[in-house]
N, CA, C and O atoms as a Maestro MAE file, in Angstrom:
{
 s_m_m2io_version
 :::
 2.0.0
}

f_m_ct {
 s_m_title
 :::
 protein
 m_atom[272] {
  # First column is atom index #
  i_m_mmod_type
  r_m_x_coord
  r_m_y_coord
  r_m_z_coord
  i_m_residue_number
  s_m_chain_name
  s_m_pdb_residue_name
  s_m_pdb_atom_name
  i_m_atomic_number
  :::
  1 25 22.648 -50.625 -35.128 1 A "MET " " N  " 7
  2 3 22.967 -50.288 -33.759 1 A "MET " " CA " 6
  3 2 21.742 -50.428 -32.863 1 A "MET " " C  " 6
  4 15 21.856 -50.789 -31.692 1 A "MET " " O  " 8
  5 25 20.590 -50.142 -33.415 2 A "LEU " " N  " 7
  6 3 19.370 -50.286 -32.631 2 A "LEU " " CA " 6
  7 2 19.133 -51.750 -32.266 2 A "LEU " " C  " 6
  8 15 18.724 -52.060 -31.148 2 A "LEU " " O  " 8
  9 25 19.391 -52.636 -33.209 3 A "LEU " " N  " 7
  10 3 19.217 -54.067 -32.947 3 A "LEU " " CA " 6
  11 2 20.169 -54.538 -31.849 3 A "LEU " " C  " 6
  12 15 19.791 -55.334 -30.989 3 A "LEU " " O  " 8
  13 25 21.390 -54.045 -31.885 4 A "ILE " " N  " 7
  14 3 22.358 -54.404 -30.845 4 A "ILE " " CA " 6
  15 2 21.894 -53.872 -29.491 4 A "ILE " " C  " 6
  16 15 21.992 -54.572 -28.483 4 A "ILE " " O  " 8
  17 25 21.392 -52.648 -29.464 5 A "ALA " " N  " 7
  18 3 20.907 -52.063 -28.209 5 A "ALA " " CA " 6
  19 2 19.721 -52.849 -27.653 5 A "ALA " " C  " 6
  20 15 19.643 -53.092 -26.449 5 A "ALA " " O  " 8
  21 25 18.811 -53.242 -28.519 6 A "LEU " " N  " 7
  22 3 17.668 -54.035 -28.067 6 A "LEU " " CA " 6
  23 2 18.115 -55.397 -27.535 6 A "LEU " " C  " 6
  24 15 17.597 -55.884 -26.530 6 A "LEU " " O  " 8
  25 25 19.080 -56.001 -28.221 7 A "THR " " N  " 7
  26 3 19.611 -57.282 -27.773 7 A "THR " " CA " 6
  27 2 20.265 -57.145 -26.404 7 A "THR " " C  " 6
  28 15 20.063 -57.984 -25.527 7 A "THR " " O  " 8
  29 25 21.046 -56.087 -26.225 8 A "MET " " N  " 7
  30 3 21.695 -55.857 -24.939 8 A "MET " " CA " 6
  31 2 20.665 -55.633 -23.827 8 A "MET " " C  " 6
  32 15 20.851 -56.089 -22.699 8 A "MET " " O  " 8
  33 25 19.593 -54.937 -24.151 9 A "THR " " N  " 7
  34 3 18.534 -54.681 -23.172 9 A "THR " " CA " 6
  35 2 17.840 -55.978 -22.771 9 A "THR " " C  " 6
  36 15 17.560 -56.202 -21.593 9 A "THR " " O  " 8
  37 25 17.566 -56.820 -23.747 10 A "VAL " " N  " 7
  38 3 16.933 -58.115 -23.453 10 A "VAL " " CA " 6
  39 2 17.852 -58.976 -22.595 10 A "VAL " " C  " 6
  40 15 17.398 -59.618 -21.648 10 A "VAL " " O  " 8
  41 25 19.140 -58.992 -22.923 11 A "ILE " " N  " 7
  42 3 20.098 -59.771 -22.133 11 A "ILE " " CA " 6
  43 2 20.127 -59.270 -20.691 11 A "ILE " " C  " 6
  44 15 20.151 -60.071 -19.757 11 A "ILE " " O  " 8
  45 25 20.126 -57.946 -20.508 12 A "PHE " " N  " 7
  46 3 20.108 -57.403 -19.154 12 A "PHE " " CA " 6
  47 2 18.831 -57.801 -18.419 12 A "PHE " " C  " 6
  48 15 18.872 -58.145 -17.238 12 A "PHE " " O  " 8
  49 25 17.696 -57.751 -19.120 13 A "GLY " " N  " 7
  50 3 16.436 -58.146 -18.497 13 A "GLY " " CA " 6
  51 2 16.448 -59.599 -18.052 13 A "GLY " " C  " 6
  52 15 15.982 -59.928 -16.962 13 A "GLY " " O  " 8
  53 25 16.979 -60.460 -18.895 14 A "VAL " " N  " 7
  54 3 17.093 -61.885 -18.548 14 A "VAL " " CA " 6
  55 2 18.026 -62.052 -17.359 14 A "VAL " " C  " 6
  56 15 17.739 -62.819 -16.440 14 A "VAL " " O  " 8
  57 25 19.137 -61.338 -17.378 15 A "LEU " " N  " 7
  58 3 20.113 -61.416 -16.292 15 A "LEU " " CA " 6
  59 2 19.494 -61.002 -14.963 15 A "LEU " " C  " 6
  60 15 19.708 -61.654 -13.940 15 A "LEU " " O  " 8
  61 25 18.737 -59.932 -14.982 16 A "TYR " " N  " 7
  62 3 18.137 -59.432 -13.745 16 A "TYR " " CA " 6
  63 2 16.980 -60.317 -13.285 16 A "TYR " " C  " 6
  64 15 16.761 -60.480 -12.084 16 A "TYR " " O  " 8
  65 25 16.241 -60.887 -14.233 17 A "ALA " " N  " 7
  66 3 15.063 -61.676 -13.874 17 A "ALA " " CA " 6
  67 2 15.420 -63.041 -13.293 17 A "ALA " " C  " 6
  68 15 14.743 -63.510 -12.378 17 A "ALA " " O  " 8
  69 25 16.457 -63.681 -13.798 18 A "LYS " " N  " 7
  70 3 16.723 -65.044 -13.358 18 A "LYS " " CA " 6
  71 2 18.020 -65.190 -12.554 18 A "LYS " " C  " 6
  72 15 17.949 -65.393 -11.342 18 A "LYS " " O  " 8
  73 25 19.203 -65.096 -13.177 19 A "PRO " " N  " 7
  74 3 20.418 -65.444 -12.430 19 A "PRO " " CA " 6
  75 2 20.704 -64.534 -11.236 19 A "PRO " " C  " 6
  76 15 21.221 -64.998 -10.220 19 A "PRO " " O  " 8
  77 25 20.378 -63.252 -11.344 20 A "TYR " " N  " 7
  78 3 20.659 -62.348 -10.232 20 A "TYR " " CA " 6
  79 2 19.814 -62.698 -9.010 20 A "TYR " " C  " 6
  80 15 20.304 -62.683 -7.880 20 A "TYR " " O  " 8
  81 25 18.547 -63.012 -9.245 21 A "LYS " " N  " 7
  82 3 17.681 -63.387 -8.121 21 A "LYS " " CA " 6
  83 2 18.106 -64.718 -7.512 21 A "LYS " " C  " 6
  84 15 18.042 -64.901 -6.296 21 A "LYS " " O  " 8
  85 25 18.541 -65.648 -8.363 22 A "VAL " " N  " 7
  86 3 19.047 -66.933 -7.860 22 A "VAL " " CA " 6
  87 2 20.302 -66.697 -7.026 22 A "VAL " " C  " 6
  88 15 20.475 -67.312 -5.973 22 A "VAL " " O  " 8
  89 25 21.180 -65.807 -7.495 23 A "LEU " " N  " 7
  90 3 22.402 -65.500 -6.750 23 A "LEU " " CA " 6
  91 2 22.077 -64.886 -5.398 23 A "LEU " " C  " 6
  92 15 22.657 -65.282 -4.387 23 A "LEU " " O  " 8
  93 25 21.160 -63.924 -5.362 24 A "LYS " " N  " 7
  94 3 20.788 -63.305 -4.087 24 A "LYS " " CA " 6
  95 2 20.232 -64.333 -3.115 24 A "LYS " " C  " 6
  96 15 20.588 -64.330 -1.936 24 A "LYS " " O  " 8
  97 25 19.356 -65.219 -3.601 25 A "ALA " " N  " 7
  98 3 18.768 -66.240 -2.736 25 A "ALA " " CA " 6
  99 2 19.830 -67.230 -2.261 25 A "ALA " " C  " 6
  100 15 19.804 -67.663 -1.109 25 A "ALA " " O  " 8
  101 25 20.756 -67.585 -3.137 26 A "ALA " " N  " 7
  102 3 21.799 -68.543 -2.766 26 A "ALA " " CA " 6
  103 2 22.745 -67.955 -1.723 26 A "ALA " " C  " 6
  104 15 23.165 -68.655 -0.801 26 A "ALA " " O  " 8
  105 25 23.078 -66.682 -1.861 27 A "VAL " " N  " 7
  106 3 23.953 -66.044 -0.878 27 A "VAL " " CA " 6
  107 2 23.240 -65.936 0.465 27 A "VAL " " C  " 6
  108 15 23.850 -66.167 1.509 27 A "VAL " " O  " 8
  109 25 21.957 -65.588 0.450 28 A "ALA " " N  " 7
  110 3 21.199 -65.484 1.698 28 A "ALA " " CA " 6
  111 2 21.109 -66.838 2.398 28 A "ALA " " C  " 6
  112 15 21.147 -66.914 3.626 28 A "ALA " " O  " 8
  113 25 20.989 -67.909 1.605 29 A "ALA " " N  " 7
  114 3 20.889 -69.255 2.174 29 A "ALA " " CA " 6
  115 2 22.257 -69.902 2.372 29 A "ALA " " C  " 6
  116 15 22.348 -71.033 2.851 29 A "ALA " " O  " 8
  117 25 23.314 -69.193 2.007 30 A "GLU " " N  " 7
  118 3 24.688 -69.687 2.071 30 A "GLU " " CA " 6
  119 2 24.868 -70.981 1.279 30 A "GLU " " C  " 6
  120 15 25.606 -71.876 1.691 30 A "GLU " " O  " 8
  121 25 24.189 -71.067 0.148 31 A "ASP " " N  " 7
  122 3 24.339 -72.194 -0.784 31 A "ASP " " CA " 6
  123 2 25.345 -71.764 -1.849 31 A "ASP " " C  " 6
  124 15 24.973 -71.270 -2.913 31 A "ASP " " O  " 8
  125 25 26.622 -71.960 -1.540 32 A "TRP " " N  " 7
  126 3 27.684 -71.406 -2.367 32 A "TRP " " CA " 6
  127 2 27.780 -72.079 -3.731 32 A "TRP " " C  " 6
  128 15 28.164 -71.432 -4.706 32 A "TRP " " O  " 8
  129 25 27.447 -73.340 -3.819 33 A "ALA " " N  " 7
  130 3 27.509 -74.031 -5.109 33 A "ALA " " CA " 6
  131 2 26.477 -73.456 -6.085 33 A "ALA " " C  " 6
  132 15 26.780 -73.201 -7.251 33 A "ALA " " O  " 8
  133 25 25.273 -73.262 -5.592 34 A "LYS " " N  " 7
  134 3 24.226 -72.683 -6.439 34 A "LYS " " CA " 6
  135 2 24.558 -71.229 -6.774 34 A "LYS " " C  " 6
  136 15 24.284 -70.772 -7.884 34 A "LYS " " O  " 8
  137 25 25.136 -70.511 -5.837 35 A "GLY " " N  " 7
  138 3 25.547 -69.136 -6.084 35 A "GLY " " CA " 6
  139 2 26.644 -69.058 -7.136 35 A "GLY " " C  " 6
  140 15 26.635 -68.163 -7.981 35 A "GLY " " O  " 8
  141 25 27.583 -69.989 -7.085 36 A "ALA " " N  " 7
  142 3 28.654 -70.012 -8.077 36 A "ALA " " CA " 6
  143 2 28.106 -70.304 -9.468 36 A "ALA " " C  " 6
  144 15 28.576 -69.736 -10.454 36 A "ALA " " O  " 8
  145 25 27.131 -71.172 -9.549 37 A "GLU " " N  " 7
  146 3 26.504 -71.480 -10.836 37 A "GLU " " CA " 6
  147 2 25.792 -70.250 -11.407 37 A "GLU " " C  " 6
  148 15 25.907 -69.950 -12.596 37 A "GLU " " O  " 8
  149 25 25.060 -69.550 -10.549 38 A "ALA " " N  " 7
  150 3 24.367 -68.338 -10.994 38 A "ALA " " CA " 6
  151 2 25.371 -67.255 -11.393 38 A "ALA " " C  " 6
  152 15 25.162 -66.531 -12.366 38 A "ALA " " O  " 8
  153 25 26.455 -67.154 -10.633 39 A "LEU " " N  " 7
  154 3 27.476 -66.158 -10.950 39 A "LEU " " CA " 6
  155 2 28.154 -66.467 -12.280 39 A "LEU " " C  " 6
  156 15 28.509 -65.549 -13.020 39 A "LEU " " O  " 8
  157 25 28.336 -67.739 -12.589 40 A "GLY " " N  " 7
  158 3 28.887 -68.116 -13.884 40 A "GLY " " CA " 6
  159 2 27.989 -67.681 -15.028 40 A "GLY " " C  " 6
  160 15 28.472 -67.201 -16.054 40 A "GLY " " O  " 8
  161 25 26.684 -67.846 -14.856 41 A "MET " " N  " 7
  162 3 25.738 -67.408 -15.878 41 A "MET " " CA " 6
  163 2 25.758 -65.887 -16.015 41 A "MET " " C  " 6
  164 15 25.685 -65.359 -17.124 41 A "MET " " O  " 8
  165 25 25.856 -65.190 -14.888 42 A "ILE " " N  " 7
  166 3 25.919 -63.727 -14.919 42 A "ILE " " CA " 6
  167 2 27.168 -63.275 -15.673 42 A "ILE " " C  " 6
  168 15 27.110 -62.347 -16.479 42 A "ILE " " O  " 8
  169 25 28.283 -63.928 -15.412 43 A "ARG " " N  " 7
  170 3 29.528 -63.570 -16.103 43 A "ARG " " CA " 6
  171 2 29.409 -63.760 -17.608 43 A "ARG " " C  " 6
  172 15 29.863 -62.914 -18.379 43 A "ARG " " O  " 8
  173 25 28.800 -64.863 -18.031 44 A "ARG " " N  " 7
  174 3 28.631 -65.101 -19.467 44 A "ARG " " CA " 6
  175 2 27.762 -64.024 -20.102 44 A "ARG " " C  " 6
  176 15 28.100 -63.494 -21.160 44 A "ARG " " O  " 8
  177 25 26.643 -63.698 -19.461 45 A "LEU " " N  " 7
  178 3 25.740 -62.695 -20.021 45 A "LEU " " CA " 6
  179 2 26.378 -61.309 -20.047 45 A "LEU " " C  " 6
  180 15 26.202 -60.562 -21.009 45 A "LEU " " O  " 8
  181 25 27.114 -60.966 -19.001 46 A "VAL " " N  " 7
  182 3 27.799 -59.671 -18.974 46 A "VAL " " CA " 6
  183 2 28.897 -59.642 -20.032 46 A "VAL " " C  " 6
  184 15 29.129 -58.605 -20.656 46 A "VAL " " O  " 8
  185 25 29.569 -60.761 -20.239 47 A "GLY " " N  " 7
  186 3 30.585 -60.837 -21.293 47 A "GLY " " CA " 6
  187 2 29.992 -60.638 -22.669 47 A "GLY " " C  " 6
  188 15 30.569 -59.942 -23.505 47 A "GLY " " O  " 8
  189 25 28.840 -61.247 -22.910 48 A "ILE " " N  " 7
  190 3 28.152 -61.065 -24.194 48 A "ILE " " CA " 6
  191 2 27.775 -59.599 -24.370 48 A "ILE " " C  " 6
  192 15 27.954 -59.032 -25.448 48 A "ILE " " O  " 8
  193 25 27.253 -58.987 -23.311 49 A "ASN " " N  " 7
  194 3 26.888 -57.561 -23.386 49 A "ASN " " CA " 6
  195 2 28.121 -56.692 -23.624 49 A "ASN " " C  " 6
  196 15 28.047 -55.701 -24.352 49 A "ASN " " O  " 8
  197 25 29.240 -57.047 -23.027 50 A "LEU " " N  " 7
  198 3 30.470 -56.295 -23.237 50 A "LEU " " CA " 6
  199 2 30.901 -56.351 -24.697 50 A "LEU " " C  " 6
  200 15 31.248 -55.327 -25.286 50 A "LEU " " O  " 8
  201 25 30.879 -57.541 -25.278 51 A "VAL " " N  " 7
  202 3 31.266 -57.685 -26.682 51 A "VAL " " CA " 6
  203 2 30.312 -56.907 -27.587 51 A "VAL " " C  " 6
  204 15 30.752 -56.246 -28.528 51 A "VAL " " O  " 8
  205 25 29.022 -56.980 -27.310 52 A "LEU " " N  " 7
  206 3 28.062 -56.227 -28.112 52 A "LEU " " CA " 6
  207 2 28.273 -54.719 -27.966 52 A "LEU " " C  " 6
  208 15 28.150 -53.979 -28.942 52 A "LEU " " O  " 8
  209 25 28.587 -54.267 -26.766 53 A "GLY " " N  " 7
  210 3 28.861 -52.847 -26.543 53 A "GLY " " CA " 6
  211 2 30.104 -52.389 -27.286 53 A "GLY " " C  " 6
  212 15 30.112 -51.311 -27.881 53 A "GLY " " O  " 8
  213 25 31.150 -53.198 -27.256 54 A "LEU " " N  " 7
  214 3 32.362 -52.849 -27.991 54 A "LEU " " CA " 6
  215 2 32.111 -52.840 -29.490 54 A "LEU " " C  " 6
  216 15 32.641 -51.992 -30.207 54 A "LEU " " O  " 8
  217 25 31.304 -53.781 -29.965 55 A "LEU " " N  " 7
  218 3 30.932 -53.802 -31.380 55 A "LEU " " CA " 6
  219 2 30.190 -52.516 -31.760 55 A "LEU " " C  " 6
  220 15 30.420 -51.951 -32.829 55 A "LEU " " O  " 8
  221 25 29.312 -52.071 -30.887 56 A "THR " " N  " 7
  222 3 28.576 -50.828 -31.132 56 A "THR " " CA " 6
  223 2 29.520 -49.635 -31.206 56 A "THR " " C  " 6
  224 15 29.359 -48.769 -32.065 56 A "THR " " O  " 8
  225 25 30.496 -49.585 -30.318 57 A "VAL " " N  " 7
  226 3 31.462 -48.487 -30.324 57 A "VAL " " CA " 6
  227 2 32.273 -48.497 -31.613 57 A "VAL " " C  " 6
  228 15 32.518 -47.444 -32.203 57 A "VAL " " O  " 8
  229 25 32.689 -49.678 -32.049 58 A "VAL " " N  " 7
  230 3 33.466 -49.773 -33.287 58 A "VAL " " CA " 6
  231 2 32.641 -49.311 -34.481 58 A "VAL " " C  " 6
  232 15 33.125 -48.554 -35.322 58 A "VAL " " O  " 8
  233 25 31.401 -49.768 -34.550 59 A "VAL " " N  " 7
  234 3 30.535 -49.375 -35.661 59 A "VAL " " CA " 6
  235 2 30.251 -47.871 -35.615 59 A "VAL " " C  " 6
  236 15 30.273 -47.204 -36.649 59 A "VAL " " O  " 8
  237 25 29.989 -47.345 -34.433 60 A "ALA " " N  " 7
  238 3 29.655 -45.923 -34.310 60 A "ALA " " CA " 6
  239 2 30.860 -45.035 -34.613 60 A "ALA " " C  " 6
  240 15 30.718 -44.004 -35.271 60 A "ALA " " O  " 8
  241 25 32.031 -45.421 -34.143 61 A "SER " " N  " 7
  242 3 33.210 -44.581 -34.368 61 A "SER " " CA " 6
  243 2 33.802 -44.799 -35.755 61 A "SER " " C  " 6
  244 15 34.496 -43.926 -36.277 61 A "SER " " O  " 8
  245 25 33.532 -45.958 -36.356 62 A "GLY " " N  " 7
  246 3 34.037 -46.231 -37.699 62 A "GLY " " CA " 6
  247 2 33.313 -45.409 -38.742 62 A "GLY " " C  " 6
  248 15 33.910 -44.968 -39.724 62 A "GLY " " O  " 8
  249 25 32.031 -45.206 -38.528 63 A "GLY " " N  " 7
  250 3 31.241 -44.373 -39.423 63 A "GLY " " CA " 6
  251 2 31.317 -44.796 -40.876 63 A "GLY " " C  " 6
  252 15 31.013 -45.936 -41.226 63 A "GLY " " O  " 8
  253 25 31.725 -43.862 -41.710 64 A "SER " " N  " 7
  254 3 31.764 -44.121 -43.145 64 A "SER " " CA " 6
  255 2 32.997 -44.901 -43.576 64 A "SER " " C  " 6
  256 15 33.089 -45.309 -44.734 64 A "SER " " O  " 8
  257 25 33.932 -45.114 -42.683 65 A "VAL " " N  " 7
  258 3 35.155 -45.852 -43.018 65 A "VAL " " CA " 6
  259 2 34.868 -47.345 -43.161 65 A "VAL " " C  " 6
  260 15 35.464 -48.019 -44.001 65 A "VAL " " O  " 8
  261 25 33.954 -47.859 -42.339 66 A "LEU " " N  " 7
  262 3 33.632 -49.287 -42.375 66 A "LEU " " CA " 6
  263 2 32.758 -49.620 -43.570 66 A "LEU " " C  " 6
  264 15 31.828 -48.875 -43.880 66 A "LEU " " O  " 8
  265 25 33.038 -50.720 -44.241 67 A "PRO " " N  " 7
  266 3 32.213 -51.102 -45.404 67 A "PRO " " CA " 6
  267 2 30.966 -51.881 -45.001 67 A "PRO " " C  " 6
  268 15 30.667 -52.922 -45.586 67 A "PRO " " O  " 8
  269 25 30.248 -51.388 -44.018 68 A "ILE " " N  " 7
  270 3 29.044 -52.101 -43.549 68 A "ILE " " CA " 6
  271 2 27.823 -51.462 -44.167 68 A "ILE " " C  " 6
  272 15 26.701 -51.900 -43.912 68 A "ILE " " O  " 8
  :::
 }
 m_bond[271] {
  # First column is bond index #
  i_m_from
  i_m_to
  i_m_order
  :::
  1 1 2 1
  2 2 3 1
  3 3 4 2
  4 3 5 1
  5 5 6 1
  6 6 7 1
  7 7 8 2
  8 7 9 1
  9 9 10 1
  10 10 11 1
  11 11 12 2
  12 11 13 1
  13 13 14 1
  14 14 15 1
  15 15 16 2
  16 15 17 1
  17 17 18 1
  18 18 19 1
  19 19 20 2
  20 19 21 1
  21 21 22 1
  22 22 23 1
  23 23 24 2
  24 23 25 1
  25 25 26 1
  26 26 27 1
  27 27 28 2
  28 27 29 1
  29 29 30 1
  30 30 31 1
  31 31 32 2
  32 31 33 1
  33 33 34 1
  34 34 35 1
  35 35 36 2
  36 35 37 1
  37 37 38 1
  38 38 39 1
  39 39 40 2
  40 39 41 1
  41 41 42 1
  42 42 43 1
  43 43 44 2
  44 43 45 1
  45 45 46 1
  46 46 47 1
  47 47 48 2
  48 47 49 1
  49 49 50 1
  50 50 51 1
  51 51 52 2
  52 51 53 1
  53 53 54 1
  54 54 55 1
  55 55 56 2
  56 55 57 1
  57 57 58 1
  58 58 59 1
  59 59 60 2
  60 59 61 1
  61 61 62 1
  62 62 63 1
  63 63 64 2
  64 63 65 1
  65 65 66 1
  66 66 67 1
  67 67 68 2
  68 67 69 1
  69 69 70 1
  70 70 71 1
  71 71 72 2
  72 71 73 1
  73 73 74 1
  74 74 75 1
  75 75 76 2
  76 75 77 1
  77 77 78 1
  78 78 79 1
  79 79 80 2
  80 79 81 1
  81 81 82 1
  82 82 83 1
  83 83 84 2
  84 83 85 1
  85 85 86 1
  86 86 87 1
  87 87 88 2
  88 87 89 1
  89 89 90 1
  90 90 91 1
  91 91 92 2
  92 91 93 1
  93 93 94 1
  94 94 95 1
  95 95 96 2
  96 95 97 1
  97 97 98 1
  98 98 99 1
  99 99 100 2
  100 99 101 1
  101 101 102 1
  102 102 103 1
  103 103 104 2
  104 103 105 1
  105 105 106 1
  106 106 107 1
  107 107 108 2
  108 107 109 1
  109 109 110 1
  110 110 111 1
  111 111 112 2
  112 111 113 1
  113 113 114 1
  114 114 115 1
  115 115 116 2
  116 115 117 1
  117 117 118 1
  118 118 119 1
  119 119 120 2
  120 119 121 1
  121 121 122 1
  122 122 123 1
  123 123 124 2
  124 123 125 1
  125 125 126 1
  126 126 127 1
  127 127 128 2
  128 127 129 1
  129 129 130 1
  130 130 131 1
  131 131 132 2
  132 131 133 1
  133 133 134 1
  134 134 135 1
  135 135 136 2
  136 135 137 1
  137 137 138 1
  138 138 139 1
  139 139 140 2
  140 139 141 1
  141 141 142 1
  142 142 143 1
  143 143 144 2
  144 143 145 1
  145 145 146 1
  146 146 147 1
  147 147 148 2
  148 147 149 1
  149 149 150 1
  150 150 151 1
  151 151 152 2
  152 151 153 1
  153 153 154 1
  154 154 155 1
  155 155 156 2
  156 155 157 1
  157 157 158 1
  158 158 159 1
  159 159 160 2
  160 159 161 1
  161 161 162 1
  162 162 163 1
  163 163 164 2
  164 163 165 1
  165 165 166 1
  166 166 167 1
  167 167 168 2
  168 167 169 1
  169 169 170 1
  170 170 171 1
  171 171 172 2
  172 171 173 1
  173 173 174 1
  174 174 175 1
  175 175 176 2
  176 175 177 1
  177 177 178 1
  178 178 179 1
  179 179 180 2
  180 179 181 1
  181 181 182 1
  182 182 183 1
  183 183 184 2
  184 183 185 1
  185 185 186 1
  186 186 187 1
  187 187 188 2
  188 187 189 1
  189 189 190 1
  190 190 191 1
  191 191 192 2
  192 191 193 1
  193 193 194 1
  194 194 195 1
  195 195 196 2
  196 195 197 1
  197 197 198 1
  198 198 199 1
  199 199 200 2
  200 199 201 1
  201 201 202 1
  202 202 203 1
  203 203 204 2
  204 203 205 1
  205 205 206 1
  206 206 207 1
  207 207 208 2
  208 207 209 1
  209 209 210 1
  210 210 211 1
  211 211 212 2
  212 211 213 1
  213 213 214 1
  214 214 215 1
  215 215 216 2
  216 215 217 1
  217 217 218 1
  218 218 219 1
  219 219 220 2
  220 219 221 1
  221 221 222 1
  222 222 223 1
  223 223 224 2
  224 223 225 1
  225 225 226 1
  226 226 227 1
  227 227 228 2
  228 227 229 1
  229 229 230 1
  230 230 231 1
  231 231 232 2
  232 231 233 1
  233 233 234 1
  234 234 235 1
  235 235 236 2
  236 235 237 1
  237 237 238 1
  238 238 239 1
  239 239 240 2
  240 239 241 1
  241 241 242 1
  242 242 243 1
  243 243 244 2
  244 243 245 1
  245 245 246 1
  246 246 247 1
  247 247 248 2
  248 247 249 1
  249 249 250 1
  250 250 251 1
  251 251 252 2
  252 251 253 1
  253 253 254 1
  254 254 255 1
  255 255 256 2
  256 255 257 1
  257 257 258 1
  258 258 259 1
  259 259 260 2
  260 259 261 1
  261 261 262 1
  262 262 263 1
  263 263 264 2
  264 263 265 1
  265 265 266 1
  266 266 267 1
  267 267 268 2
  268 267 269 1
  269 269 270 1
  270 270 271 1
  271 271 272 2
  :::
 }
}
């Protein structure tokens, strides 16, 4: 679970460092194509984080029932 949490943290850091700043700049400049591209990357990264979070919940709530 710690590895998943660290991975999620790194993904969030990458998301905030690159695509979010590109999206903010694109919206300010009204460059909608570049903004859409950045938003697509944000969606993918948030989706990955969502899946990792759900995996963490399953592992945590499964406890001794799961053969992991």
